[in-house]
Structure formats: C-alpha cells, structure tokens
C-alpha positions in Angstrom: -10.4 -38.5 -18.1 -13.0 -39.7 -15.6 -14.1 -43.1 -14.5 -17.9 -43.4 -14.9 -18.1 -46.2 -12.3 -16.5 -44.0 -9.7 -18.6 -41.0 -10.7 -21.8 -43.0 -10.3 -20.6 -44.4 -6.9 -19.7 -41.0 -5.5 -22.9 -39.3 -7.0 -25.1 -42.0 -5.4 -23.5 -41.4 -2.0 -23.9 -37.7 -2.2 -27.4 -37.6 -3.7 -29.2 -39.6 -1.1 -30.3 -38.8 2.4 -31.2 -35.6 4.3 -28.0 -33.8 3.4 -29.0 -33.5 -0.3 -32.4 -32.1 0.5 -31.1 -29.9 3.3 -28.7 -28.3 0.9 -31.4 -28.1 -1.8 -33.6 -26.2 0.7 -30.7 -23.9 1.5 -30.1 -23.1 -2.2 -33.8 -22.2 -2.4 -33.5 -19.4 0.1 -32.5 -16.8 -2.5 -35.5 -17.7 -4.6 -37.9 -17.3 -1.8 -36.3 -14.0 -0.8 -36.7 -12.7 -4.3 -40.3 -13.9 -4.4 -41.3 -12.2 -1.2 -39.4 -9.0 -2.1 -41.2 -8.8 -5.4 -44.7 -8.5 -4.0 -46.4 -5.3 -5.3 -43.3 -4.3 -7.3 -43.2 -3.3 -11.0 -41.7 -5.8 -13.5 -38.6 -3.6 -13.9 -38.0 -3.5 -10.2 -38.7 -7.3 -9.9 -35.9 -8.0 -12.4 -33.5 -5.8 -10.4 -34.5 -7.5 -7.2 -34.0 -10.9 -8.6 -30.5 -10.2 -10.0 -29.4 -8.4 -6.8 -30.7 -11.3 -4.6 -29.0 -13.8 -6.8 -25.7 -11.9 -6.7 -25.8 -11.6 -2.9 -28.0 -14.1 -1.0 -27.7 -16.6 -3.8 -23.9 -16.5 -3.7 -23.9 -17.1 0.1 -26.4 -19.9 0.1 -25.2 -21.9 -2.8 -21.5 -21.6 -1.9 -22.3 -23.1 1.5 -24.5 -25.8 -0.1 -21.7 -26.7 -2.6 -19.2 -26.7 0.3 -21.1 -29.3 2.2 -21.5 -31.5 -0.9 -17.9 -31.1 -2.1 -16.3 -31.6 1.3 -18.3 -34.8 1.8 -17.3 -36.5 -1.5 -14.2 -38.3 -0.2 -14.6 -37.4 3.5 -17.6 -39.7 4.0 -15.7 -42.6 2.5 -12.7 -41.8 4.6 -14.7 -41.5 7.8 -16.6 -44.8 7.1 -13.3 -46.6 6.5 -14.3 -47.7 3.0 -11.8 -45.6 1.1 -9.0 -48.1 1.4 -11.1 -50.8 -0.2 -12.1 -48.5 -3.1 -8.5 -47.5 -3.5 -7.7 -51.2 -4.3 -9.1 -50.7 -7.8 -6.3 -50.3 -10.3 -7.3 -46.7 -11.4 -4.7 -43.9 -11.7 -5.0 -41.4 -8.9 -5.6 -38.5 -11.3 -8.7 -40.3 -12.6 -9.8 -40.7 -9.0 -9.4 -37.0 -8.4 -11.2 -36.1 -11.6 -14.0 -38.5 -11.0 -14.6 -37.3 -7.4 -14.7 -33.7 -8.6 -17.1 -34.6 -11.5 -19.5 -36.4 -9.1 -19.5 -33.5 -6.7 -20.0 -31.0 -9.5 -23.0 -33.0 -10.8 -24.7 -33.4 -7.5 -24.0 -29.7 -6.5 -25.5 -28.6 -9.8 -28.6 -30.7 -9.0 -28.8 -29.0 -5.6 -28.5 -25.7 -7.4 -31.2 -26.6 -9.9 -33.7 -27.1 -7.0 -33.0 -23.6 -5.8 -33.1 -22.2 -9.3 -36.5 -23.7 -9.9 -37.9 -21.7 -6.9 -36.6 -18.4 -8.4 -37.7 -19.4 -11.9 -41.3 -20.0 -10.7 -41.3 -16.9 -8.6 -40.2 -14.7 -11.5 -42.6 -16.4 -13.9 -45.6 -16.0 -11.6 -44.7 -12.4 -10.5 -43.9 -11.0 -14.0 -45.6 -13.4 -16.4 -42.2 -13.7 -18.2 -40.5 -17.0 -17.9 -37.1 -16.0 -19.4 -35.8 -13.8 -16.6 -34.3 -16.5 -14.5 -33.0 -18.8 -17.3 -29.4 -17.2 -17.4 -29.1 -17.9 -13.6 -29.0 -21.6 -14.5 -25.7 -21.0 -16.2 -24.5 -19.2 -13.1 -25.4 -22.2 -10.9 -23.7 -24.6 -13.3 -20.5 -22.5 -13.3 -20.6 -22.2 -9.5 -20.9 -26.0 -9.1 -17.9 -26.5 -11.4 -15.7 -23.9 -9.7 -16.6 -24.4 -6.0 -16.3 -28.2 -6.1 -12.9 -27.9 -7.6 -11.9 -26.1 -4.4 -14.0 -28.0 -1.8 -13.4 -31.6 -2.8 -9.7 -31.4 -2.1 -10.4 -29.5 1.1 -12.7 -32.4 2.2 -9.9 -34.9 1.7 -7.0 -32.8 3.2 -8.7 -31.3 6.3 -10.6 -32.9 9.1 -12.6 -29.7 9.6 -13.0 -29.0 6.0 -16.3 -27.2 6.4 -14.8 -24.7 8.7 -11.9 -24.2 6.3 -14.4 -23.8 3.4 -16.5 -21.3 5.3 -13.3 -19.3 5.9 -12.7 -19.3 2.2 -16.3 -18.2 1.4 -16.7 -15.5 4.1 -13.1 -14.4 4.9 -11.3 -14.8 1.6 -14.1 -14.2 -0.9 -16.2 -11.9 1.3 -13.5 -9.7 2.8 -10.0 -10.2 1.5 -10.8 -10.2 -2.3 -13.1 -7.3 -1.7 -10.5 -5.0 -0.3 -7.4 -6.5 -2.0 -8.4 -5.9 -5.6 -5.4 -7.8 -7.0 -6.8 -11.0 -5.5 -10.3 -10.6 -6.8 -9.7 -13.0 -9.7 -9.2 -15.8 -7.1 -12.8 -15.6 -6.0 -14.9 -18.3 -7.6 -18.1 -16.3 -7.0 -16.7 -13.3 -8.8 -15.5 -15.5 -11.7 -19.0 -17.1 -12.2 -20.7 -13.7 -11.8 -18.5 -12.4 -14.6 -20.0 -15.1 -16.8 -23.5 -14.3 -15.6 -23.0 -10.6 -16.2 -22.1 -11.3 -19.8 -25.2 -13.4 -20.6 -27.8 -11.2 -19.0 -28.3 -7.5 -18.1 -27.5 -6.8 -14.5 -28.3 -3.6 -12.5 -25.4 -1.5 -11.3 -25.7 -2.8 -7.7 -25.3 -6.4 -8.9 -22.4 -5.5 -11.1 -20.7 -3.9 -8.1 -20.3 -7.4 -6.7 -17.8 -8.1 -9.4 -15.3 -5.6 -8.1 -12.5 -5.2 -10.6 -13.3 -8.4 -12.4 -14.6 -7.7 -15.9 -17.7 -9.4 -17.3 -17.0 -12.0 -19.9 -17.9 -15.6 -20.7 -14.5 -16.3 -22.2 -12.4 -15.1 -19.4 -14.7 -16.6 -16.8 -14.6 -20.0 -18.5 -10.8 -19.9 -18.7 -10.5 -19.1 -15.0 -12.9 -22.0 -14.2 -10.8 -24.4 -16.3 -7.7 -23.2 -14.4 -9.5 -23.7 -11.0 -10.5 -27.2 -12.0 -7.0 -28.1 -13.1 -5.4 -26.8 -9.9 -8.0 -28.5 -7.8 -7.7 -31.9 -9.5 -3.9 -31.6 -9.5 -3.9 -30.9 -5.7 -6.2 -33.8 -5.0 -4.1 -36.1 -7.2 -1.0 -35.1 -5.2 -2.8 -35.8 -1.9 -4.0 -39.2 -3.0 -0.5 -40.2 -4.2 1.0 -38.9 -1.0 -1.4 -41.2 0.9 -0.2 -44.2 -1.2 3.4 -43.4 -0.2 2.6 -43.6 3.6 
C-alpha cells in the first residue's frame, strides 16, 4: 500500500532540524506538569493526576505537535519547489497519499514517545511503579495515526494549514464536539481517549473528557481506520486534481 522509499524520504525531512525537537519539547509539557503536580502526593492521587493531565494538557500539546509535523509533510516540499520533481516518479497518487500519511504518523509517534518518556520517568520516580504510564504509549500511537490522517491533507490543501488545524483542535474538538454531542465521534482526541479508557483505569474526571463517546478498543480502532481512509482518499483526490491542472 505504501512506498517505502517515499516514506523514508518524507520521514527524513520531518525528523531532522529544530522543528522535530521543538515539537518533542512541546509534547513533554504534560509529563513535566504531571511530575510537578505529583510532589508530596500519595500514589493514588499521583495516578489520578497523571491520567487527568494526560487527558487534558496532553491532548492539547500533542495535537499541536502532530499538527505541525503533519502539515509540514507535503507543504515543505511544495514550498521548496521540489514536489514537482518527486511527482515525476511513476507512483500511483493513492500510494503517494498513503506514504505521506505513514511517514507523518511515524515521525509524530516518535515526537510523542519523547514526551511519553518524561511522564514515564516521572511516574516511575514518584511512585516506584513503572507500569502506570505504559498504556499512554498506546494513546500516543493512536493519536499519531488519527491526527496525521487529518493534518497531512490540510497541509497540502491550505496555505495556512496550521491555522486551519488549530481551528480544528480548539474550535471543533474543544468547543463544537463538546456541546454538540452528535458530533463527538468526529473528534480524534475523544476517539483515542476511548481506546485509552479501555486499556487502563481512568478517574471520573478524565472519563468526562470522552463526553458521550463510549470506551472501547474495538470501536476506537474502527473509527481510526475510517479516519485514515477518509484522509488518504481526500489527499489522493487533491494530488490527482493537481495532475489535471
């Protein structure tokens, strides 16, 4: 389905430079917040603090980090004028789209792992238990898959893709899907949190971030698959439309 040469090319472009480490630092913010907030707390309270910070601050920081990575995947090539030369390769456009998404998802996950390590170390040091933060690795992986399926097409379709992506994160996910319950399933963060809630025990405050979305790995994975299919299809259409111009 994907072209490994393209995946390597895009991943190398995304994984080098200040942007990668800047977004890695951003994704680490939630871990540091959990660490500082856990000082002088009991182990039970520390677990609740970690899950709540992950569900709130973690969602905000990694969504922005993944937005920057995803939007840059094809935008960097387009702005540098190198995209037409890469397009000369005889590769179907749907494979182009799938490869761009796969590269962005891999690099975004790497960014997320850096942030997760901070939380993992914080919880291990503060509680002496190294298993508390492990389920969050699955949360970050799912978020990388879902968010890049949205943000890679945005990066190609819109000149100001980051602004459009921020509107999705803060206006659509943060406000609209909170108050319009029928649209809650369209939130990537609620989808990945539904997976997280099914593989670990969350406090009530963290569960409230799901809204009407029910916890469940199966349902969450199916929604992610649908998100990826829609995102790759939209990007394929955009690439083919470019060919017709």
